[in-house]
Structures are given as structure tokens and as C-alpha cells.
N, C-alpha and C positions, 0 to 999 in steps of 0.2 A: 504494500500500500504506500502511496505517495501522498503526503499532505501538502496542499497548496492553500492559498488564501481562500477560505470558505468552500473548500471542496476536498474530497478524498478520491484518489484515482487508483484504479486497479489496472495494472499493466501485466502483459505477458510478452516476454522478449522485446521490451521497449515499446510495445504497441498498447495504446490506451484502449481498453475494451469495456471498461465500466467506470461509472462516476456517481457519486452522491454529492449534491450541492446544497448549501444552506446559507442563510443570511442571518446576521446578528440582529436580534430584536432589541435587546438591551445587554448589559454587562453579564447577565447570568442566563440568558435565554436565546435559543436559535430557532429558526423555522427551516425545516427540511422541505425544500420546494422542488427538487428534481432528482430522480434516480434513473440511470440509463445503463443498459448492458447491450453491447453489440449483439444483434440477432444470431450471429454464428456461435455465440458463447452462452446463450440463454439456456436455462435448465441446469446450470452447473453451480448454483447457489452463490454466484458472484454478488448479486445485489444484497443477499442476506449477509454475506461476509463483510461487505462495505458497511451495512447498517450496524452490525455487531461491533466492528472496529470503531465506528463513530460513537456508539453508546459507551464503549469502554473508555474512550477519550473523555466523554462528558462526565462519566463517573469520577475519573481522576481529577477533573477540573471543577467538580461539584456544580455542574451546569444542568439546565433542563432544555427540553426540546418540545416543539409542537410540529405538526406536519401539515403542509398544504398539498404535498405530493400524495397521491392515492396509494402508491406502493408503500411508502413510509408509514402511512396511517395503518394499513393492513398489517405490516410487519410489527408495529408497536402493539396492536391488539393481540397478536400471537406470542408476544414476548413480555409477559408481566414481570419477569425477573429484572427488567430495567425500569419498572414503573416509578421508581424514585426519581428518575430523570425525565418523566413525562410532565407536561403542563396539564 
């Protein structure tokens, strides 16, 4: 995983194949607004791995997230173990 400003990128052999993007709402909260995986790599849990990476980062930073992205909303519903980081 590669962290860049307001996004986390999943690469294979230097090629970007997945991304989760978010924006800062305030000092302690982000909105996850976009998740994408190249169609050739879908079904390999890449989006889920991106989300898990992001939520582990949020736990360390003691921050919370909301989601305007439909995939992120669905993922959050299925992962109550990260509910301390949900808005």
C-alpha cells in the first residue's frame, strides 16, 4: 500500500490497480468518497484490503470516518470491529 495525500493506493508491479480516496472533514474526521479497483483485478479482495488498511490507520490516529462512497458504506456495515472509528 502506498499512502499519498488523502488516498491509499494498491499497486502490483508498479501499476496502480486500486485506490481508496477520502477528504478531511475536520481534524478528527474523514469522508471516504471513492473506492476503485481495476476490473481485471476485481474479486481479489483488493478494495477490502484498502479499507482495512485505512481503518487500521484511523485506529492508530484515533480518527473517525463517514462514507459517501457506497462500497465504503457497505464495507463498514460488514465490519463492526472498526465501529469505534465510524461516525
